[in-house]
Structures are given as structure tokens and as C-alpha cells.
C-alpha positions as a LaTeX table, in Angstrom:
\begin{tabular}{lrrr}
\hline
Residue & $x$ (\AA) & $y$ (\AA) & $z$ (\AA) \\
\hline
Gln1 & 67.73 & $-126.05$ & 79.14 \\
Val2 & 64.75 & $-125.74$ & 76.81 \\
Gln3 & 64.42 & $-123.37$ & 73.93 \\
Leu4 & 61.35 & $-121.25$ & 73.40 \\
Val5 & 60.04 & $-119.64$ & 70.23 \\
Glu6 & 57.13 & $-117.15$ & 70.30 \\
Ser7 & 54.86 & $-116.34$ & 67.44 \\
Gly8 & 51.51 & $-114.67$ & 66.80 \\
Gly9 & 52.22 & $-111.06$ & 67.53 \\
Gly10 & 51.12 & $-108.23$ & 65.26 \\
Leu11 & 49.14 & $-105.02$ & 64.86 \\
Val12 & 45.53 & $-105.03$ & 65.96 \\
Gln13 & 42.88 & $-102.38$ & 66.68 \\
Ala14 & 41.66 & $-101.75$ & 70.18 \\
Gly15 & 38.95 & $-104.33$ & 71.04 \\
Gly16 & 40.56 & $-106.97$ & 68.83 \\
Ser17 & 42.14 & $-110.31$ & 69.67 \\
Leu18 & 45.39 & $-112.09$ & 69.13 \\
Arg19 & 46.65 & $-115.54$ & 70.13 \\
Leu20 & 50.31 & $-115.86$ & 70.95 \\
Ser21 & 52.10 & $-119.23$ & 70.81 \\
Cys22 & 55.21 & $-120.42$ & 72.56 \\
Ala23 & 56.76 & $-123.55$ & 71.01 \\
Val24 & 58.98 & $-125.55$ & 73.42 \\
Ser25 & 61.93 & $-127.57$ & 72.18 \\
Gly26 & 62.47 & $-130.56$ & 74.40 \\
Ser27 & 59.81 & $-132.01$ & 76.64 \\
Ile28 & 57.27 & $-129.65$ & 78.11 \\
Phe29 & 56.96 & $-132.13$ & 80.95 \\
Ser30 & 60.36 & $-131.03$ & 82.27 \\
Ile31 & 58.97 & $-127.56$ & 82.80 \\
Asp32 & 57.28 & $-126.73$ & 86.09 \\
Val33 & 55.99 & $-123.23$ & 85.37 \\
Met34 & 55.51 & $-121.38$ & 82.09 \\
Gly35 & 54.71 & $-117.79$ & 81.85 \\
Trp36 & 54.15 & $-114.88$ & 79.57 \\
Tyr37 & 55.79 & $-111.54$ & 80.38 \\
Arg38 & 55.65 & $-108.26$ & 78.52 \\
Gln39 & 57.88 & $-105.26$ & 78.30 \\
Ala40 & 56.67 & $-101.93$ & 76.88 \\
Leu41 & 59.11 & $-99.37$ & 75.60 \\
Gly42 & 60.80 & $-97.63$ & 78.46 \\
Lys43 & 59.13 & $-99.78$ & 81.11 \\
Gln44 & 60.12 & $-102.69$ & 83.25 \\
Arg45 & 59.32 & $-106.24$ & 82.30 \\
Glu46 & 55.93 & $-107.30$ & 83.75 \\
Leu47 & 54.51 & $-110.73$ & 84.46 \\
Val48 & 51.29 & $-111.23$ & 82.57 \\
Ala49 & 50.23 & $-114.79$ & 83.22 \\
Thr50 & 51.64 & $-118.16$ & 84.39 \\
Ile51 & 50.52 & $-121.81$ & 84.24 \\
Thr52 & 51.97 & $-124.66$ & 86.20 \\
Ser53 & 52.52 & $-128.24$ & 85.08 \\
Gly54 & 49.30 & $-129.04$ & 86.94 \\
Gly55 & 47.34 & $-126.44$ & 85.04 \\
Lys56 & 46.99 & $-123.83$ & 87.63 \\
Thr57 & 46.84 & $-120.34$ & 86.27 \\
Asn58 & 47.55 & $-116.86$ & 87.56 \\
Tyr59 & 47.14 & $-113.46$ & 85.91 \\
Val60 & 48.11 & $-109.87$ & 86.59 \\
Asp61 & 45.02 & $-107.87$ & 87.52 \\
Ser62 & 45.12 & $-105.71$ & 84.36 \\
Val63 & 44.49 & $-108.74$ & 82.08 \\
Lys64 & 42.09 & $-110.75$ & 84.17 \\
Gly65 & 38.94 & $-111.58$ & 82.21 \\
Arg66 & 40.59 & $-110.65$ & 78.93 \\
Phe67 & 43.65 & $-113.00$ & 78.58 \\
Thr68 & 43.78 & $-116.80$ & 78.89 \\
Ile69 & 46.95 & $-118.86$ & 79.24 \\
Ser70 & 46.80 & $-122.50$ & 78.26 \\
Arg71 & 49.13 & $-125.37$ & 77.40 \\
Asp72 & 48.91 & $-128.22$ & 74.91 \\
Asn73 & 51.26 & $-130.88$ & 76.16 \\
Ala74 & 50.84 & $-132.95$ & 73.02 \\
Lys75 & 52.05 & $-129.98$ & 70.90 \\
Asn76 & 54.69 & $-128.79$ & 73.37 \\
Thr77 & 53.10 & $-125.36$ & 73.09 \\
Val78 & 51.81 & $-122.71$ & 75.52 \\
Tyr79 & 49.29 & $-120.15$ & 74.31 \\
Leu80 & 48.14 & $-116.75$ & 75.37 \\
Gln81 & 44.71 & $-115.82$ & 74.08 \\
Met82 & 44.27 & $-112.05$ & 74.26 \\
Asn83 & 40.79 & $-110.57$ & 73.84 \\
Asn84 & 39.48 & $-107.01$ & 74.07 \\
Leu85 & 42.98 & $-105.66$ & 73.60 \\
Lys86 & 43.77 & $-102.15$ & 74.71 \\
Pro87 & 46.48 & $-99.74$ & 73.58 \\
Glu88 & 48.19 & $-100.21$ & 76.95 \\
Asp89 & 48.70 & $-103.88$ & 76.14 \\
Thr90 & 51.23 & $-102.76$ & 73.50 \\
Ala91 & 54.60 & $-104.41$ & 74.32 \\
Val92 & 57.00 & $-107.14$ & 73.42 \\
Tyr93 & 55.60 & $-110.39$ & 74.81 \\
Leu94 & 58.11 & $-113.00$ & 76.02 \\
Cys95 & 57.59 & $-116.62$ & 76.93 \\
Ser96 & 59.44 & $-118.00$ & 79.98 \\
Ala97 & 59.99 & $-121.54$ & 81.30 \\
Val98 & 61.10 & $-122.49$ & 84.80 \\
Gln99 & 62.58 & $-125.89$ & 85.56 \\
Leu100 & 62.71 & $-126.48$ & 89.31 \\
Ser101 & 64.90 & $-129.56$ & 88.90 \\
Asn102 & 67.90 & $-127.51$ & 87.82 \\
Gly103 & 66.74 & $-124.01$ & 88.87 \\
Lys104 & 66.93 & $-122.71$ & 85.35 \\
Arg105 & 64.72 & $-120.08$ & 83.65 \\
Ser106 & 64.62 & $-120.00$ & 79.87 \\
Trp107 & 63.38 & $-117.08$ & 77.68 \\
Gly108 & 62.11 & $-116.76$ & 74.18 \\
Gln109 & 63.15 & $-113.94$ & 71.81 \\
Gly110 & 59.79 & $-112.15$ & 72.15 \\
Thr111 & 57.04 & $-111.13$ & 69.76 \\
Gln112 & 55.69 & $-107.59$ & 69.27 \\
Val113 & 52.07 & $-106.80$ & 70.03 \\
Thr114 & 50.85 & $-103.36$ & 69.02 \\
Val115 & 47.32 & $-102.20$ & 69.71 \\
Ser116 & 46.12 & $-99.09$ & 67.95 \\
Ser117 & 43.40 & $-96.85$ & 69.35 \\
\hline
\end{tabular}
């Protein structure tokens, strides 16, 4: 099982940008799908974006055109570039990794993103 550590959250004004990072301990090549989820206070956890080992990406409709997920295999890191942030993007953002070989999903501890209006 891999370990994930997120960073890059913070407070930003509406319209601003943040880049989240998810550092992977162990080989990123053992991971088939990596994703970013978010959970706002009092709401269910929501899938934001995913990227496969082959580089295929997928986004929830509410962030399409504003967020970009990417991975740097050399740095064992996955990123979430968030542009044109809105107050409704405020949430704890969590990194997730799925390894199909053993059926395991790993989670990071989360990083808080707060967007002020």
C-alpha cells in the first residue's frame, strides 16, 4: 500500500488559483488510477478528477475547463491545478490512489482549500 501526502491548500480569493500536490511514497508506477476528491463541510465526498497510468483524465462537470490534473512520474507526484476558483470550491481536498493488482485504495490526509468571495 502506498502513502500519499497532499500539500498546496490555502486561502484564496474568488478568481484566484492554487496548485495542489500529492506526493506518493513507493513507486507511482504501481498505481493504476490517481484521483482528487473533495469534501465540503456537511456534504458527501465528491470525485473531482482522475488520471490513469496511461494519462487519461476525467473531471466532474463543475470543474471542467478550470481544473487540470497531471502526474510527474519522475517526481512521484500528482498535481491538481485549480484556476478561476469559486467559493463553492471550498472543501478539504484528498488524494486517492487505486492499485488494481491488489484491489487497494489509499488516501492522503487532505488539504484545506478556502475560496473567499
